[in-house]
BANU-408267 format. One record per residue (C-alpha): residue number from 1; residue in one letter; chain; x, y, z. Coordinates in nm, 3 decimals, m for minus. Layout:
% BANU-408267
pos,code,unit,east,north,up
NUM,a,A,X,Y,Z
...
This chain:
% BANU-408267
pos,code,unit,east,north,up
1,m,A,m3.494,m5.826,m1.172
2,r,A,m3.605,m5.945,m1.480
3,g,A,m3.308,m5.998,m1.766
4,q,A,m3.047,m6.042,m1.479
5,h,A,m2.908,m6.351,m1.328
6,a,A,m2.849,m6.391,m1.011
7,t,A,m2.512,m6.197,m0.986
8,d,A,m2.680,m5.917,m1.101
9,v,A,m2.520,m5.946,m1.456
10,p,A,m2.725,m5.769,m1.696
11,t,A,m2.823,m6.043,m1.967
12,e,A,m3.165,m5.863,m2.183
13,v,A,m3.125,m5.625,m2.439
14,l,A,m3.353,m5.296,m2.423
15,v,A,m3.478,m5.277,m2.755
16,a,A,m3.609,m4.915,m2.781
17,p,A,m3.660,m4.756,m3.164
18,d,A,m3.841,m4.498,m3.262
19,s,A,m4.091,m4.514,m3.615
20,f,A,m3.937,m4.512,m3.957
21,k,A,m4.162,m4.246,m4.049
22,g,A,m4.423,m4.359,m4.359
23,t,A,m4.280,m4.732,m4.330
24,f,A,m4.315,m4.910,m4.000
25,t,A,m4.447,m4.766,m3.664
26,s,A,m4.224,m4.800,m3.351
27,v,A,m4.395,m5.062,m3.227
28,q,A,m4.394,m5.292,m3.550
29,v,A,m4.025,m5.173,m3.524
30,a,A,m3.931,m5.309,m3.203
31,g,A,m4.128,m5.607,m3.242
32,a,A,m3.888,m5.702,m3.574
33,l,A,m3.578,m5.608,m3.391
34,q,A,m3.701,m5.850,m3.042
35,r,A,m3.775,m6.142,m3.301
36,g,A,m3.402,m6.113,m3.466
37,l,A,m3.256,m6.094,m3.111
38,a,A,m3.473,m6.436,m3.031
39,a,A,m3.384,m6.594,m3.288
40,s,A,m3.027,m6.552,m3.198
41,g,A,m3.052,m6.629,m2.832
42,q,A,m3.074,m6.297,m2.677
43,p,A,m3.324,m6.222,m2.480
44,a,A,m3.501,m5.879,m2.517
45,g,A,m3.726,m5.663,m2.419
46,v,A,m3.941,m5.410,m2.594
47,c,A,m3.992,m5.031,m2.527
48,p,A,m4.087,m4.806,m2.819
49,v,A,m4.042,m4.439,m2.770
50,a,A,m4.069,m4.136,m2.976
51,d,A,m3.985,m3.755,m2.981
52,g,A,m4.333,m3.585,m2.981
53,g,A,m4.402,m3.664,m3.372
54,e,A,m4.557,m3.925,m3.497
55,g,A,m4.544,m4.252,m3.301
56,t,A,m4.595,m4.055,m2.978
57,l,A,m4.937,m4.195,m2.869
58,a,A,m4.841,m4.535,m2.898
59,a,A,m4.509,m4.549,m2.745
60,l,A,m4.769,m4.345,m2.458
61,a,A,m5.086,m4.512,m2.461
62,p,A,m4.940,m4.896,m2.255
63,a,A,m4.752,m4.662,m2.013
64,l,A,m5.077,m4.387,m1.958
65,g,A,m5.303,m4.685,m1.968
66,l,A,m5.489,m4.464,m2.251
67,e,A,m5.802,m4.602,m2.446
68,r,A,m5.776,m4.499,m2.810
69,v,A,m6.080,m4.297,m2.944
70,s,A,m6.188,m4.201,m3.241
71,a,A,m6.326,m3.863,m3.358
72,p,A,m6.431,m3.697,m3.662
73,v,A,m6.195,m3.415,m3.785
74,h,A,m6.029,m3.237,m4.082
75,d,A,m5.777,m3.320,m4.251
76,p,A,m5.507,m3.025,m4.333
77,l,A,m5.684,m2.970,m4.667
78,g,A,m6.006,m2.969,m4.473
79,r,A,m6.141,m3.284,m4.585
80,p,A,m6.336,m3.520,m4.355
81,l,A,m6.164,m3.784,m4.157
82,d,A,m6.147,m4.009,m3.851
83,a,A,m5.838,m3.940,m3.620
84,e,A,m5.746,m4.130,m3.305
85,f,A,m5.650,m3.970,m2.958
86,g,A,m5.594,m4.192,m2.648
87,l,A,m5.779,m4.135,m2.318
88,g,A,m5.697,m4.213,m1.957
89,g,A,m5.950,m4.278,m1.694
90,d,A,m5.771,m4.013,m1.506
91,g,A,m5.863,m3.734,m1.719
92,v,A,m5.514,m3.747,m1.910
93,a,A,m5.554,m3.744,m2.283
94,v,A,m5.282,m3.762,m2.540
95,v,A,m5.375,m3.605,m2.930
96,e,A,m5.127,m3.676,m3.231
97,m,A,m5.110,m3.365,m3.460
98,a,A,m5.011,m3.618,m3.718
99,a,A,m5.345,m3.820,m3.728
100,a,A,m5.503,m3.479,m3.824
101,s,A,m5.318,m3.242,m3.964
102,g,A,m4.996,m3.454,m4.060
103,l,A,m4.802,m3.443,m4.364
104,g,A,m4.857,m3.818,m4.426
105,l,A,m5.220,m3.794,m4.498
106,v,A,m5.159,m3.502,m4.779
107,p,A,m5.030,m3.702,m5.116
108,a,A,m4.698,m3.546,m5.263
109,g,A,m4.848,m3.377,m5.552
110,e,A,m5.139,m3.232,m5.365
111,r,A,m4.928,m3.028,m5.038
112,d,A,m4.980,m2.653,m4.999
113,a,A,m4.824,m2.530,m4.727
114,v,A,m4.973,m2.239,m4.761
115,a,A,m5.341,m2.389,m4.751
116,a,A,m5.277,m2.646,m4.504
117,s,A,m5.463,m2.568,m4.141
118,s,A,m5.391,m2.740,m3.798
119,f,A,m5.806,m2.695,m3.766
120,g,A,m5.804,m3.052,m3.723
121,t,A,m5.612,m3.114,m3.445
122,g,A,m5.814,m2.787,m3.302
123,e,A,m6.113,m3.060,m3.317
124,l,A,m5.963,m3.362,m3.222
125,v,A,m5.786,m3.164,m2.898
126,a,A,m6.201,m3.055,m2.851
127,a,A,m6.302,m3.388,m2.923
128,a,A,m6.075,m3.498,m2.601
129,l,A,m6.181,m3.235,m2.377
130,a,A,m6.571,m3.325,m2.431
131,a,A,m6.483,m3.698,m2.337
132,g,A,m6.405,m3.583,m1.999
133,a,A,m5.997,m3.441,m2.056
134,q,A,m5.849,m3.217,m1.799
135,t,A,m5.487,m3.255,m1.903
136,v,A,m5.436,m3.256,m2.288
137,y,A,m5.077,m3.364,m2.431
138,v,A,m5.045,m3.250,m2.781
139,a,A,m4.735,m3.435,m2.975
140,l,A,m4.682,m3.217,m3.252
141,g,A,m4.418,m3.373,m3.473
142,g,A,m4.524,m3.452,m3.844
143,s,A,m4.740,m3.142,m3.947
144,a,A,m4.846,m3.042,m4.291
145,t,A,m4.909,m2.709,m4.133
146,t,A,m4.708,m2.391,m4.072
147,d,A,m5.031,m2.214,m4.012
148,g,A,m4.883,m2.101,m3.649
149,g,A,m5.199,m2.250,m3.450
150,e,A,m5.493,m2.001,m3.636
151,g,A,m5.664,m2.304,m3.767
152,a,A,m5.624,m2.535,m3.422
153,i,A,m5.735,m2.197,m3.199
154,r,A,m5.990,m2.157,m3.477
155,a,A,m6.134,m2.507,m3.408
156,l,A,m6.094,m2.443,m3.017
157,t,A,m6.265,m2.130,m3.021
158,e,A,m6.575,m2.253,m3.198
159,h,A,m6.596,m2.587,m2.942
160,g,A,m6.609,m2.361,m2.617
161,g,A,m6.211,m2.258,m2.587
162,v,A,m6.033,m2.525,m2.294
163,g,A,m6.181,m2.423,m1.995
164,a,A,m5.983,m2.519,m1.690
165,a,A,m5.807,m2.776,m1.861
166,r,A,m5.450,m2.800,m1.912
167,l,A,m5.298,m2.839,m2.251
168,v,A,m4.923,m2.963,m2.296
169,a,A,m4.729,m2.958,m2.607
170,l,A,m4.477,m3.208,m2.642
171,c,A,m4.200,m3.039,m2.888
172,d,A,m3.995,m3.204,m3.085
173,v,A,m3.788,m2.900,m3.211
174,r,A,m3.637,m2.574,m3.037
175,t,A,m3.710,m2.359,m3.309
176,p,A,m3.861,m1.998,m3.236
177,f,A,m4.211,m1.936,m3.388
178,e,A,m4.071,m1.632,m3.637
179,l,A,m3.815,m1.930,m3.753
180,a,A,m4.061,m2.204,m3.864
181,p,A,m4.147,m2.096,m4.198
182,a,A,m3.810,m2.100,m4.372
183,t,A,m3.673,m2.429,m4.109
184,f,A,m3.962,m2.608,m4.208
185,g,A,m4.170,m2.492,m4.506
186,p,A,m3.963,m2.636,m4.770
187,q,A,m4.032,m3.023,m4.641
188,k,A,m4.425,m2.918,m4.639
189,g,A,m4.382,m2.799,m5.000
190,a,A,m4.333,m2.426,m4.961
191,s,A,m4.177,m2.219,m5.240
192,v,A,m3.912,m1.949,m5.152
193,p,A,m4.203,m1.695,m5.242
194,q,A,m4.464,m1.873,m5.025
195,v,A,m4.198,m1.890,m4.713
196,r,A,m4.189,m1.529,m4.767
197,a,A,m4.549,m1.514,m4.723
198,l,A,m4.568,m1.755,m4.437
199,e,A,m4.321,m1.530,m4.261
200,r,A,m4.522,m1.252,m4.300
201,r,A,m4.851,m1.421,m4.165
202,l,A,m4.717,m1.534,m3.872
203,d,A,m4.581,m1.239,m3.770
204,q,A,m4.925,m1.042,m3.816
205,l,A,m5.053,m1.397,m3.602
206,a,A,m4.814,m1.270,m3.410
207,r,A,m4.904,m0.942,m3.334
208,a,A,m5.270,m1.044,m3.252
209,l,A,m5.231,m1.300,m3.030
210,p,A,m5.261,m1.241,m2.652
211,r,A,m4.867,m1.293,m2.614
212,d,A,m4.579,m1.267,m2.846
213,p,A,m4.503,m1.599,m2.936
214,r,A,m4.209,m1.464,m3.135
215,g,A,m3.826,m1.547,m3.008
216,v,A,m3.946,m1.843,m2.747
217,p,A,m3.805,m2.109,m2.771
218,m,A,m4.017,m2.430,m2.900
219,t,A,m4.317,m2.224,m3.028
220,g,A,m4.220,m2.291,m3.401
221,a,A,m4.305,m2.678,m3.327
222,a,A,m4.560,m2.780,m3.594
223,g,A,m4.541,m2.450,m3.796
224,g,A,m4.605,m2.251,m3.494
225,l,A,m4.891,m2.458,m3.319
226,a,A,m4.680,m2.483,m3.015
227,g,A,m4.681,m2.074,m3.056
228,g,A,m5.058,m2.011,m3.097
229,l,A,m5.147,m2.263,m2.852
230,w,A,m4.883,m2.123,m2.601
231,a,A,m5.009,m1.741,m2.665
232,r,A,m5.395,m1.791,m2.653
233,f,A,m5.459,m2.095,m2.419
234,g,A,m5.123,m2.107,m2.211
235,a,A,m5.019,m2.412,m2.343
236,e,A,m4.701,m2.577,m2.166
237,l,A,m4.413,m2.611,m2.373
238,i,A,m4.175,m2.890,m2.296
239,g,A,m3.939,m3.161,m2.521
240,g,A,m4.127,m3.437,m2.611
241,a,A,m3.811,m3.700,m2.609
242,g,A,m3.760,m3.637,m2.245
243,f,A,m4.128,m3.666,m2.163
244,v,A,m4.167,m4.004,m2.362
245,l,A,m3.871,m4.152,m2.184
246,a,A,m3.982,m4.073,m1.836
247,a,A,m4.282,m4.225,m1.905
248,v,A,m4.207,m4.535,m2.075
249,r,A,m3.906,m4.591,m1.774
250,y,A,m3.651,m4.570,m2.017
251,d,A,m3.381,m4.461,m1.773
252,e,A,m3.441,m4.724,m1.498
253,r,A,m3.504,m4.983,m1.804
254,m,A,m3.190,m4.901,m1.981
255,r,A,m2.942,m4.957,m1.672
256,a,A,m3.122,m5.271,m1.618
257,a,A,m3.004,m5.361,m1.966
258,r,A,m2.687,m5.530,m2.105
259,a,A,m2.737,m5.311,m2.426
260,v,A,m2.935,m5.068,m2.592
261,l,A,m3.093,m5.129,m2.953
262,t,A,m3.210,m4.841,m3.079
263,g,A,m3.309,m4.678,m3.455
264,e,A,m3.524,m4.448,m3.678
265,g,A,m3.605,m4.379,m4.020
266,r,A,m3.289,m4.223,m4.144
267,l,A,m2.980,m4.129,m3.900
268,d,A,m2.884,m3.789,m4.010
269,r,A,m2.776,m3.462,m3.866
270,q,A,m3.081,m3.406,m3.740
271,s,A,m3.051,m3.716,m3.532
272,l,A,m2.793,m3.508,m3.358
273,a,A,m2.985,m3.225,m3.233
274,g,A,m3.213,m3.405,m2.960
275,k,A,m3.374,m3.634,m3.195
276,i,A,m3.497,m3.911,m2.994
277,v,A,m3.232,m4.151,m3.085
278,s,A,m2.970,m3.904,m3.025
279,e,A,m3.081,m3.860,m2.647
280,v,A,m3.147,m4.246,m2.608
281,a,A,m2.823,m4.319,m2.729
282,t,A,m2.650,m4.027,m2.485
283,r,A,m2.851,m4.125,m2.179
284,a,A,m2.700,m4.487,m2.261
285,r,A,m2.355,m4.380,m2.300
286,q,A,m2.365,m4.151,m1.964
287,a,A,m2.523,m4.460,m1.785
288,g,A,m2.235,m4.699,m1.950
289,v,A,m2.461,m4.935,m2.128
290,p,A,m2.378,m4.973,m2.504
291,c,A,m2.564,m4.875,m2.774
292,h,A,m2.658,m4.995,m3.128
293,a,A,m2.860,m4.872,m3.396
294,v,A,m3.068,m5.046,m3.658
295,v,A,m3.179,m4.768,m3.911
296,g,A,m3.379,m4.714,m4.282
297,s,A,m3.054,m4.532,m4.391
298,s,A,m2.781,m4.351,m4.213
299,a,A,m2.607,m4.002,m4.413
300,l,A,m2.345,m3.972,m4.063
301,d,A,m2.020,m3.976,m4.101
302,a,A,m1.766,m4.185,m3.914
303,f,A,m1.716,m3.849,m3.703
304,e,A,m2.081,m3.822,m3.656
305,l,A,m2.186,m4.141,m3.557
306,r,A,m1.864,m4.147,m3.286
307,l,A,m2.043,m3.819,m3.134
308,l,A,m2.329,m4.055,m3.090
309,d,A,m2.139,m4.313,m2.951
310,l,A,m2.310,m4.632,m3.122
311,q,A,m2.110,m4.950,m3.152
312,l,A,m2.297,m5.043,m3.407
313,v,A,m2.486,m4.917,m3.735
314,l,A,m2.675,m5.122,m3.933
315,e,A,m2.937,m5.077,m4.217
316,a,A,m3.280,m5.241,m4.249
317,g,A,m3.573,m5.152,m4.449
318,t,A,m3.778,m5.412,m4.478
319,v,A,m3.950,m5.605,m4.152
320,a,A,m3.732,m5.939,m4.306
321,e,A,m3.414,m5.716,m4.342
322,l,A,m3.503,m5.565,m3.950
323,e,A,m3.520,m5.919,m3.817
324,a,A,m3.176,m6.018,m3.949
325,a,A,m3.010,m5.717,m3.842
326,g,A,m3.104,m5.820,m3.470
327,a,A,m3.040,m6.152,m3.521
328,e,A,m2.675,m5.994,m3.612
329,i,A,m2.640,m5.798,m3.358
330,g,A,m2.760,m6.063,m3.109
331,a,A,m2.512,m6.299,m3.224
332,r,A,m2.201,m6.017,m3.172
333,l,A,m2.333,m5.966,m2.827
334,r,A,m2.349,m6.357,m2.736
335,t,A,m1.998,m6.393,m2.889
336,e,A,m1.849,m6.138,m2.652
337,s,A,m2.014,m6.251,m2.355
338,g,A,m1.867,m6.597,m2.485
339,h,A,m2.160,m6.792,m2.579
340,g,A,m2.146,m6.745,m2.908
341,g,A,m2.087,m7.066,m3.115
């Protein structure tokens, strides 16, 4: 088996980071950490991961054999842009909401939580369907919107609906529809009065939809887009982290590794609530595989870090620092195995 000697003792480190949002993709982070590990003499394999948010397409493209296809859509404030989706030969497509309706598409000074629309995401799904997709996985993290999916529903309806296609929403939270404004609105620029206005708007939308998304876990993902797609088009709601880890064969590769090296832009209490780093670390702990992390910044105290059972947590904010962190962890691992010098 790759990464093992004839004695079946694992020798390879599995590098499985999330993206550092707004800074580096998961592929870039994994590459830098792998180079650092290699510089220390520690072999490593890369396995970029995501939880249904930004970076999901990059993580899934190799595993699902997806080709990147560009389509003209509109950003959260209605401005034209070209966005990519992934399309496989087997009729599977992956659409990232962040590519069309993401918070990162709107400069901080222009963010408008009330005006921001998911229309562009609907356009991107429609483009995937027009290209022949029969199953569309919609990765819902990183959104700028809290419109309950009204914009996406409108765009899809204008393009003829979804027909017999299967929609699957990859959710990174379990928040129900009605709690989306209060939970996520402030980070999208919503003031307290605007949060109340958004709550009223979602309440009205919920009553008008074919079925009521309120109270259903995960329907609040992406400002309620998950609930809108579920209520109007029968979309399936599943946890993004678990889906991605299964697709990239994380469990199999993790069990064949001597250690796991994960990471994300900010390690905080949200990381403990089902985010991808928590899932990666939990599965490693359950399998008895040591797990380390390199993060942009850490806001967890010693007790909270113990909950994740991370062996070592290093901070890195540049490519050079990521490589140096990988080299440091590699050197420690080699020392522990008796190969250090």
